[in-house]
Residue, then its C-alpha position, 0 to 999 in steps of 0.5 A: m760355254a758356247e751353248h750356254l752363251s748362245q742360250s743366254e743371249l737369245d733374248y738380248p745379246f748383252k755379252l756380245l755387245e760387251y765384246f763388241n765394245g771391248f776395244r772402246v773400253s781399252k781405248v778409254i784406259f789407253s787415253a787416260c794413261e797417255l793424257g796423264v789422268f792417273d798420275l795427276l790424281l795420284k799426285a793430287q792426293r784429293p778428289l778433283s773436278a773435271e774442270h781442274v783435271a782438264r786445266e792441268l792436262s790441257t784438254s777440253v772440259d767436256g771431253m775430260e768429263r766424259l772420259l772420267d765418267v766412263l772410268v767411273g763406270i768401269e770402276i777405275l775411278e771414284v766419284e762424289t758430289v760435294d756442295g754441288t761440285v762433281l769430284y773424281s778420285s783414283s781407286d786403289v787399283a788405279n794408283l797401284y797399276l795405272a799411275k807411272g810412279s807405282a812399283k807395280s805400274l803397268h803404264d809402259m805396258i798400256i802405252y805399248q798396247s795403245q801405240t803399237i799393238y792397237p794399230l797392228w790389230s787394225n790390220m787383223v783381217e789382212a793378217v788372217r787372210e795372208g797368214k803373216n804379220q802386218n809390220e809392213k802395212t802398219f809401219g812400212l817395215p819388212a815383214e821378215d825382220i820382226f825385231q827391225a819393226i819392234y826396235r825401229s827407233e830408240e823410242e820404240m825400243l824403250k816402249f817395248m822394253g817398258l812393256m817387258n819390264s811391266s810384264w815381269v814386275l807383275d808376273g816375274h816372281d810367280i814364274v821364277t818360283a814355279f820350280n825350285l831353281s836353287c840347284f842352278k848356280n849359273i843362270v842365263d836369261l836369253g833375250g832378257c831385255s830390261g833385266a826385270l825377270a833376271r832381277e826376280v831370279a836373283k832375288a829368289y836365288p841370291s846364291s846363283s849368278v844371273t846374266v842377261f844375254d841380249l842384242p848389243q843395242v838392247v843391253e846398252t839401252a837396258q843399262k842406260h834406262f833400266s839399271e838399279e842401284d842394288d843390281t846383282i845381275v850382269f849384262q852380256a851382249g850377243d845374238f843367240f841366233s848368229g853368235e855363241i851362247p855363253p855356257a850356263d847351268l840353266y837357260i831361261l827363254a821367256r816369251i822367246i819361243h812364241d816369236w819364231n817359226e818351229e824351225k828357228c825354235l828347234n835350231l835355237l833349242r839345239k844350240i842351247y842344248d849343246s851349250c848347256q852344262p851336263g845336268g843343266g836345263v832350260l826354262l821356257v816361259e810362255a802363255m800356254l794354250f789348253e790342249n782342248r783348244r778352249g782357252p785360256v782366252m788371253a793365251q788365244i788372244f796372244s797367239l793372234n797377236m803373234l800372227v799380226q806382229t811376229e812369225g810365231r804363235e802360242h802353243p799348248p804344253s805338249r807342243y813345247c815338250s815335243m820341241l824340247s824332246r826333239s832338241g835333246f832335253h828330257g824330263a819336262q815338267v809343266c807348271r801353270t801359274g793361273k796367271s798370264y804366263d806358265a813355265i816348263l822346265a826340262f833337263r839336259 
């Protein structure tokens, strides 16, 4: 691929220029979400002029027109001219993923990317030089306590939980059906945050009991802001590092291992092994790298994000399987979903 890219770019660097400007494209989408563009267009149910959108959202007409035109250019919005008036409308993709009201909305994910990840990535040079996260430089908080930074206020906690909720609304079903988990009757989602992934487990395996185990403040916020009327999942407060882990047939660790250094990961996995019922197992959910280091690009980008925000990294399946084996688990099976996250199931 690198050789092909180099040859095709010699005459004119189209792909490189696209990469250079990638952050601008992201910021266009971020800004439109923060301003409420997609929510307004969905609510209107008809094409609107830039003047109308600007008036409703209290922006300049000139700025809004330019923003809407870029959104048309990247095929997120539609445009037409009627009787000399330029009118903008949402695409199906924008209505489904970018407006707040949609069942598959990624709005919370986008807000988190814009307001938390984007500032952190502005310090990527320092992260690479120092080999540590940039929470102190970005937010004035100690680099050692990563979740003090992530949960630095109720507002920030809600943003992070919204991010996780969006992730599992999008990818949860593929993850929980990557393997047949029906044999596990008591399932605990460790660090299950808002409960979104646990709900997908409960839907797929209605005969299993599903518990979300997370920090007390996370459980309180989840029950206050993310509970659903027909919930069959239960929440339990605790700390899987410093406290006891409830017994279970299956433990889920979704986007947990990648946060921490290997020593902490091994200590946690050994603790889970000791708490796991005989014949039970653990399901790891992560964005897994290829063994040959050639991708997936999104997983490689996630790994850089772990550098700038946490103390962990993404790994290829062999590294996760090694950690599982060293913790006592056996029979590890890997499933690549072809989407953002993959799964590994191992047994006690």
